[in-house]
KOLKEPA-162620 format. One record per atom (N, C-alpha, C, O): residue in three letters; atom name; x, y, z. Coordinates in Angstrom, 3 decimals, decimal comma, m for minus. Layout:
REM residues N
PT res atom       xx       yy       zz
PT ala   CA        X        Y        Z
...
REM end
This chain:
REM residues 95
PT res atom       xx       yy       zz
PT met    N   23,047    7,652   m4,346
PT met   CA   22,293    7,649   m5,457
PT met    C   22,255    9,411   m5,222
PT met    O   21,845   10,024   m4,236
PT asn    N   22,630    9,759   m6,048
PT asn   CA   22,105   11,542   m6,421
PT asn    C   20,353   12,101   m7,000
PT asn    O   19,630   11,751   m7,933
PT gly    N   20,250   12,892   m6,128
PT gly   CA   19,012   12,802   m7,250
PT gly    C   18,509   14,278   m6,464
PT gly    O   17,488   14,396   m5,786
PT gly    N   19,579   15,413   m6,772
PT gly   CA   19,363   16,753   m6,749
PT gly    C   18,981   17,174   m5,009
PT gly    O   19,209   16,297   m4,176
PT ala    N   18,700   17,834   m4,777
PT ala   CA   17,972   18,177   m4,008
PT ala    C   17,375   16,978   m2,749
PT ala    O   16,865   17,476   m1,745
PT met    N   17,431   15,927   m2,814
PT met   CA   17,012   14,780   m2,166
PT met    C   17,905   13,814   m2,465
PT met    O   17,531   12,774   m3,007
PT ala    N   18,994   14,005   m2,198
PT ala   CA   20,144   13,218   m2,345
PT ala    C   20,326   12,380   m1,745
PT ala    O   20,348   12,574   m0,530
PT asn    N   20,517   11,234   m2,175
PT asn   CA   20,430    9,961   m0,685
PT asn    C   21,906    9,415   m0,846
PT asn    O   22,608    9,427   m1,858
PT thr    N   22,213    8,898    0,509
PT thr   CA   24,042    8,391    0,396
PT thr    C   23,972    7,019    0,895
PT thr    O   23,135    6,935    1,794
PT leu    N   24,542    5,942    0,636
PT leu   CA   24,146    4,761    1,409
PT leu    C   26,031    4,738    2,237
PT leu    O   27,137    5,122    1,858
PT met    N   25,514    4,097    3,418
PT met   CA   26,564    3,761    3,769
PT met    C   27,177    2,212    3,806
PT met    O   26,604    1,285    3,233
PT lys    N   28,126    2,090    4,380
PT lys   CA   28,781    0,444    4,051
PT lys    C   29,506   m0,399    5,438
PT lys    O   30,461    0,082    6,049
PT ala    N   29,142   m1,152    5,642
PT ala   CA   30,328   m1,695    6,726
PT ala    C   30,416   m3,438    5,681
PT ala    O   29,714   m4,211    5,029
PT gly    N   31,502   m3,269    6,061
PT gly   CA   32,144   m4,688    5,743
PT gly    C   31,579   m5,048    4,043
PT gly    O   30,994   m6,053    3,639
PT gly    N   31,847   m4,284    3,574
PT gly   CA   31,089   m4,533    1,818
PT gly    C   29,697   m4,367    1,263
PT gly    O   29,311   m4,269    0,099
PT asn    N   28,633   m4,358    3,146
PT asn   CA   27,211   m4,139    3,009
PT asn    C   26,497   m2,702    3,260
PT asn    O   26,727   m2,047    4,277
PT asp    N   25,372   m2,161    1,964
PT asp   CA   24,714   m1,645    2,693
PT asp    C   24,064   m1,696    4,224
PT asp    O   23,197   m2,527    4,494
PT val    N   24,608   m0,635    5,307
PT val   CA   23,728   m1,159    6,785
PT val    C   23,147    0,144    6,913
PT val    O   22,582    0,253    8,001
PT ala    N   23,078    1,164    6,207
PT ala   CA   22,647    2,786    6,547
PT ala    C   22,444    3,550    5,703
PT ala    O   23,466    3,980    5,167
PT ser    N   21,249    4,031    5,228
PT ser   CA   21,257    5,578    4,668
PT ser    C   20,671    6,595    5,131
PT ser    O   19,713    6,579    5,903
PT met    N   21,546    8,107    4,413
PT met   CA   21,398    8,605    4,804
PT met    C   20,550   10,198    3,770
PT met    O   21,281   10,737    2,940
PT arg    N   19,520   10,593    3,900
PT arg   CA   19,320   11,582    3,053
PT arg    C   18,407   13,274    3,458
PT arg    O   17,649   13,494    4,403
PT asn    N   18,744   14,000    2,612
PT asn   CA   17,903   15,459    2,225
PT asn    C   17,065   15,300    1,890
PT asn    O   16,777   14,849    0,781
PT asn    N   16,041   15,772    3,150
PT asn   CA   14,633   15,725    2,956
PT asn    C   14,418   17,318    2,775
PT asn    O   13,240   17,608    2,983
PT tyr    N   14,979   18,093    2,546
PT tyr   CA   14,593   19,512    2,302
PT tyr    C   15,138   20,156    1,387
PT tyr    O   16,324   20,298    1,090
PT asp    N   13,835   20,696    0,776
PT asp   CA   13,537   20,657   m0,798
PT asp    C   12,489   22,224   m0,714
PT asp    O   11,309   22,365   m0,394
PT val    N   13,604   23,293   m1,182
PT val   CA   12,504   24,731   m0,752
PT val    C   11,832   24,665   m2,136
PT val    O   12,406   24,579   m3,222
PT gly    N   10,198   24,736   m1,838
PT gly   CA    9,227   25,101   m2,498
PT gly    C    8,771   23,529   m2,301
PT gly    O    7,772   23,422   m3,011
PT ser    N    9,000   22,406   m1,746
PT ser   CA    8,070   21,159   m1,753
PT ser    C    7,577   21,196   m0,651
PT ser    O    7,592   22,066    0,221
PT glu    N    6,993   19,909   m0,723
PT glu   CA    5,978   19,416    0,335
PT glu    C    6,849   19,106    1,750
PT glu    O    6,509   18,985    2,926
PT thr    N    8,173   19,037    1,028
PT thr   CA    9,037   18,684    2,701
PT thr    C    9,609   19,584    3,208
PT thr    O   10,243   19,385    4,244
PT ser    N    9,546   20,869    2,605
PT ser   CA   10,291   21,680    3,030
PT ser    C    9,821   22,429    4,193
PT ser    O   10,275   23,534    4,488
PT asn    N    8,820   21,766    4,918
PT asn   CA    8,481   22,370    6,487
PT asn    C    8,617   21,097    7,113
PT asn    O    7,683   20,878    7,884
PT ile    N    9,688   19,937    7,029
PT ile   CA    9,715   18,400    7,867
PT ile    C   11,078   18,924    8,623
PT ile    O   12,081   19,167    7,952
PT leu    N   11,069   19,095   10,106
PT leu   CA   12,082   19,119   10,549
PT leu    C   13,132   17,865   10,560
PT leu    O   12,865   16,834    9,943
PT ser    N   14,219   18,004   11,227
PT ser   CA   15,575   17,065   10,634
PT ser    C   14,972   16,308   11,946
PT ser    O   14,628   16,929   12,952
PT gln    N   14,871   14,654   11,791
PT gln   CA   14,528   13,770   12,161
PT gln    C   15,729   12,021   11,316
PT gln    O   16,344   11,718   10,293
PT trp    N   15,326   11,399   12,802
PT trp   CA   15,819   10,145   12,384
PT trp    C   14,554    9,305   11,963
PT trp    O   13,402    9,436   12,376
PT phe    N   15,119    8,283   10,908
PT phe   CA   13,860    7,503   10,344
PT phe    C   14,411    5,661   10,476
PT phe    O   15,432    5,036   10,191
PT ile    N   13,881    5,534   10,709
PT ile   CA   14,284    3,241   10,590
PT ile    C   14,088    2,824   10,507
PT ile    O   12,986    2,510   10,958
PT tyr    N   15,106    1,768    9,480
PT tyr   CA   14,810    1,085    8,687
PT tyr    C   15,020   m0,651    9,505
PT tyr    O   16,168   m0,856    9,901
PT phe    N   14,447   m1,299    9,638
PT phe   CA   14,796   m3,056   10,497
PT phe    C   14,911   m3,843    8,776
PT phe    O   14,158   m3,865    7,802
PT ala    N   16,144   m4,362    9,054
PT ala   CA   16,330   m5,256    7,997
PT ala    C   15,481   m6,464    8,079
PT ala    O   14,992   m6,819    9,152
PT thr    N   15,245   m7,273    6,674
PT thr   CA   14,468   m8,353    6,898
PT thr    C   14,969   m9,713    5,559
PT thr    O   15,978   m9,167    5,114
PT ser    N   14,907  m10,315    5,197
PT ser   CA   14,984  m11,050    3,702
PT ser    C   13,661  m11,532    3,325
PT ser    O   13,634  m12,196    2,288
PT asn    N   12,756  m11,379    3,826
PT asn   CA   11,326  m11,546    3,104
PT asn    C   10,363   m9,982    3,491
PT asn    O    9,611  m10,236    4,431
PT thr    N   10,280   m9,169    3,233
PT thr   CA    9,199   m8,029    3,307
PT thr    C    8,348   m8,659    3,280
PT thr    O    8,130   m9,478    4,173
PT asp    N    7,749   m8,532    2,483
PT asp   CA    6,033   m9,307    2,697
PT asp    C    5,368   m9,813    3,647
PT asp    O    4,189   m9,677    3,974
PT asn    N    6,743  m10,791    4,343
PT asn   CA    6,272  m12,133    5,384
PT asn    C    6,289  m11,046    6,344
PT asn    O    5,525  m10,861    7,291
PT thr    N    7,212  m10,401    5,982
PT thr   CA    7,567   m9,534    7,841
PT thr    C    6,658   m8,369    8,125
PT thr    O    6,495   m7,944    9,268
PT val    N    6,008   m7,810    6,957
PT val   CA    4,812   m6,598    6,907
PT val    C    3,579   m7,357    7,595
PT val    O    3,064   m6,838    8,585
PT asp    N    3,142   m8,454    7,144
PT asp   CA    2,084   m9,413    7,538
PT asp    C    2,531   m9,699    8,829
PT asp    O    1,546   m9,676    9,567
PT met    N    3,594   m9,971    9,484
PT met   CA    3,538  m10,057   10,718
PT met    C    3,395   m9,240   11,601
PT met    O    2,956   m9,396   12,741
PT ala    N    3,938   m7,927   10,857
PT ala   CA    4,055   m6,594   11,814
PT ala    C    2,791   m6,029   11,944
PT ala    O    2,529   m5,385   12,960
PT ile    N    1,506   m6,264   10,559
PT ile   CA    0,313   m6,047   10,499
PT ile    C   m0,643   m6,635   11,391
PT ile    O   m1,656   m6,062   11,793
PT phe    N   m0,280   m7,819   11,689
PT phe   CA   m0,729   m8,839   12,515
PT phe    C   m0,698   m8,522   14,100
PT phe    O   m1,719   m8,612   14,781
PT leu    N    0,448   m8,175   14,589
PT leu   CA    0,559   m7,822   15,274
PT leu    C    0,551   m6,268   16,004
PT leu    O    1,303   m5,732   16,817
PT gly    N   m0,388   m5,933   15,466
PT gly   CA   m0,943   m4,691   15,709
PT gly    C   m0,231   m3,304   14,802
PT gly    O   m0,928   m2,292   14,884
PT glu    N    1,019   m3,158   13,988
PT glu   CA    1,172   m2,316   13,419
PT glu    C    0,760   m1,549   12,236
PT glu    O    1,342   m2,041   11,270
PT thr    N   m0,030   m0,501   11,852
PT thr   CA   m0,320   m0,345   10,661
PT thr    C    0,101    0,897    9,511
PT thr    O    0,281    2,114    9,508
PT glu    N    0,132   m0,376    8,451
PT glu   CA    0,650    0,060    7,189
PT glu    C    0,175    1,744    6,542
PT glu    O   m0,969    2,170    6,381
PT met    N    1,304    2,349    6,306
PT met   CA    1,420    4,097    6,327
PT met    C    1,575    3,759    4,466
PT met    O    0,692    3,984    3,639
PT ala    N    2,300    3,452    4,320
PT ala   CA    2,732    3,706    2,868
PT ala    C    2,766    2,119    2,414
PT ala    O    3,281    1,235    3,099
PT ser    N    2,296    1,969    1,475
PT ser   CA    2,167    0,532    1,062
PT ser    C    3,731    0,025    0,387
PT ser    O    4,495    0,813   m0,172
PT leu    N    3,944   m1,118    0,533
PT leu   CA    5,394   m2,041   m0,005
PT leu    C    5,142   m1,051   m1,390
PT leu    O    4,103   m0,533   m1,801
PT ser    N    6,607   m1,013   m1,952
PT ser   CA    7,248   m0,080   m3,156
PT ser    C    8,895   m0,691   m3,082
PT ser    O    9,529   m0,973   m2,065
PT asp    N    9,309   m0,778   m4,426
PT asp   CA    9,996   m1,024   m4,785
PT asp    C   11,083   m0,169   m5,192
PT asp    O   11,039   m0,081   m6,419
PT val    N   12,119    0,557   m4,678
PT val   CA   12,761    1,566   m5,033
PT val    C   14,441    0,891   m5,811
PT val    O   15,367    0,617   m5,048
PT pro    N   14,590    0,714   m7,293
PT pro   CA   15,515    0,055   m8,390
PT pro    C   16,998    0,351   m7,743
PT pro    O   17,464    1,479   m7,586
PT trp    N   17,621   m0,837   m7,414
PT trp   CA   19,022   m0,846   m6,861
PT trp    C   19,060   m0,119   m5,369
PT trp    O   20,146    0,381   m5,077
PT ile    N   17,987   m0,006   m4,392
PT ile   CA   17,822    0,087   m3,374
PT ile    C   17,577   m1,201   m2,346
PT ile    O   18,329   m1,669   m1,490
PT gly    N   16,162   m1,616   m2,782
PT gly   CA   15,406   m2,095   m2,196
PT gly    C   13,667   m2,456   m1,875
PT gly    O   12,812   m2,219   m2,728
PT arg    N   13,412   m2,913   m0,845
PT arg   CA   11,680   m2,887   m1,041
PT arg    C   11,733   m2,482    0,039
PT arg    O   12,679   m2,720    0,791
PT phe    N   10,516   m1,635    0,410
PT phe   CA    9,938   m1,263    1,855
PT phe    C    8,461   m0,570    2,119
PT phe    O    7,566   m0,242    1,341
PT pro    N    8,571   m0,505    3,281
PT pro   CA    6,668    0,551    3,461
PT pro    C    6,899    0,856    4,497
PT pro    O    7,904    0,380    5,025
PT gly    N    6,089    1,751    5,198
PT gly   CA    6,287    2,518    5,577
PT gly    C    5,531    2,146    7,313
PT gly    O    4,361    1,851    7,070
PT leu    N    5,660    2,100    8,170
PT leu   CA    4,754    1,449    9,321
PT leu    C    4,787    1,814   10,340
PT leu    O    5,863    1,786   10,937
PT gln    N    3,514    2,354   11,023
PT gln   CA    3,595    3,068   12,452
PT gln    C    2,991    2,021   13,385
PT gln    O    1,901    1,505   13,139
PT asn    N    3,924    1,633   14,759
PT asn   CA    2,947    1,119   15,955
PT asn    C    2,237    2,087   16,433
PT asn    O    2,081    3,278   16,159
PT pro    N    1,524    0,801   17,787
PT pro   CA    0,340    1,419   18,315
PT pro    C    0,681    2,875   19,157
PT pro    O   m0,171    3,589   19,687
PT gln    N    2,322    3,144   19,133
PT gln   CA    2,577    4,262   20,184
PT gln    C    2,858    5,222   19,154
PT gln    O    3,878    5,889   19,331
PT asp    N    2,068    5,482   17,935
PT asp   CA    3,111    6,428   16,908
PT asp    C    4,106    6,585   16,549
PT asp    O    4,420    7,618   15,957
PT ala    N    4,924    5,625   16,786
PT ala   CA    6,154    5,812   16,127
PT ala    C    6,354    4,875   14,720
PT ala    O    6,165    3,664   14,610
PT thr    N    6,765    5,766   13,763
PT thr   CA    7,039    5,101   12,769
PT thr    C    8,601    4,656   12,390
PT thr    O    9,619    4,964   13,010
PT phe    N    8,486    3,814   11,150
PT phe   CA    9,699    2,822   11,094
PT phe    C    9,585    2,107    9,118
PT phe    O    8,876    2,391    8,153
PT ser    N   10,394    1,398    9,299
PT ser   CA    9,626    0,441    7,896
PT ser    C   11,198   m0,684    8,081
PT ser    O   12,395   m0,727    8,366
PT ile    N   10,171   m1,325    7,717
PT ile   CA   10,929   m2,984    6,993
PT ile    C   11,709   m2,935    6,065
PT ile    O   11,267   m2,032    5,354
PT phe    N   12,682   m3,370    5,566
PT phe   CA   13,747   m3,160    4,513
PT phe    C   14,310   m4,748    4,012
PT phe    O   14,892   m5,700    4,532
PT gln    N   13,768   m4,394    2,725
PT gln   CA   14,954   m5,766    2,018
PT gln    C   16,016   m4,816    1,110
PT gln    O   15,685   m3,800    0,499
PT pro    N   17,135   m5,294    1,161
PT pro   CA   17,873   m4,734    0,253
PT pro    C   17,438   m5,669   m1,141
PT pro    O   16,954   m6,795   m1,027
PT ala    N   17,709   m4,966   m2,553
PT ala   CA   17,688   m5,450   m3,555
PT ala    C   18,707   m6,452   m3,772
PT ala    O   19,628   m6,323   m2,966
PT gln    N   18,853   m7,384   m4,566
PT gln   CA   19,185   m8,131   m4,993
PT gln    C   20,397   m7,513   m5,749
PT gln    O   19,812   m6,615   m6,354
PT pro    N   21,371   m7,435   m6,017
PT pro   CA   22,454   m7,065   m6,883
PT pro    C   22,250   m7,526   m8,622
PT pro    O   22,213   m8,748   m8,760
PT thr    N   22,149   m6,924   m9,603
PT thr   CA   21,981   m7,908  m11,142
PT thr    C   22,995   m7,722  m11,924
PT thr    O   23,418   m6,583  m12,124
PT glu    N   23,469   m8,646  m12,409
PT glu   CA   24,656   m8,720  m12,969
PT glu    C   24,727   m7,915  m14,256
PT glu    O   25,773   m7,880  m14,904
REM end
């Protein structure tokens, strides 16, 4: 998906989406001071249940669950050691 300066590139393996890469640098925006970084997404078949379990185990929800059309469903989480990550449920293809 392309969205100007915030273009998102999906990478595939065996026909499945397995990774995504995005340019977070947008001159003059709130993201223009963010340093280059990696952000990890863990795939799951049920985001809601996985997030509930992660919170039960001590993770903190930093960004609420959101659905991105044609991409999937995910929240932002942080573990007790301050590492951030996301749980990701790929969108189901529509006919």
